[in-house]
C-alpha positions in Angstrom: -21.0 -40.5 7.3 -18.7 -39.1 10.0 -15.5 -40.7 10.9 -17.0 -41.7 14.3 -20.0 -43.3 12.6 -17.7 -45.2 10.2 -15.6 -46.4 13.2 -18.7 -47.7 14.9 -19.8 -49.5 11.8 -16.4 -51.1 11.3 -16.2 -52.1 15.0 -19.6 -53.7 14.8 -18.7 -55.6 11.6 -15.5 -56.8 13.0 -17.1 -58.0 16.3 -19.8 -59.8 14.3 -17.2 -61.4 12.0 -15.2 -62.6 15.1 -18.4 -64.0 16.6 -19.4 -65.9 13.5 -15.9 -67.3 13.0 -15.7 -68.3 16.7 -19.0 -70.0 16.4 -18.1 -71.7 13.1 -19.8 -75.0 13.8 -23.1 -73.2 14.5 -22.9 -70.8 11.5 -24.1 -71.5 8.0 -22.0 -70.7 5.0 -24.5 -67.9 4.1 -24.0 -66.3 7.5 -20.2 -66.4 7.1 -20.4 -65.0 3.6 -22.8 -62.2 4.7 -20.6 -61.2 7.6 -17.5 -61.1 5.4 -19.3 -58.9 2.9 -20.4 -56.5 5.7 -16.8 -56.4 6.9 -15.5 -55.7 3.4 -18.1 -52.9 2.9 -17.2 -51.3 6.2 -13.5 -51.3 5.3 -14.1 -49.9 1.8 -16.0 -47.0 3.4 -13.0 -46.2 5.6 -10.5 -46.1 2.7 
C-alpha cells in the first residue's frame, strides 16, 4: 500500500469515527467498537 493509499484509508477511518462518535445516541455499541478497530488498524499500518 502506498503512502497516499494509507493516508486515504486513515482519513476515511477518522471521518467515520468522528461521525459515529458525533451520532452517539444513534449508534450501537457494536458500531462504535467496529469503527474504533478500523481506526486502530489504519493507524498501525501507518507506523
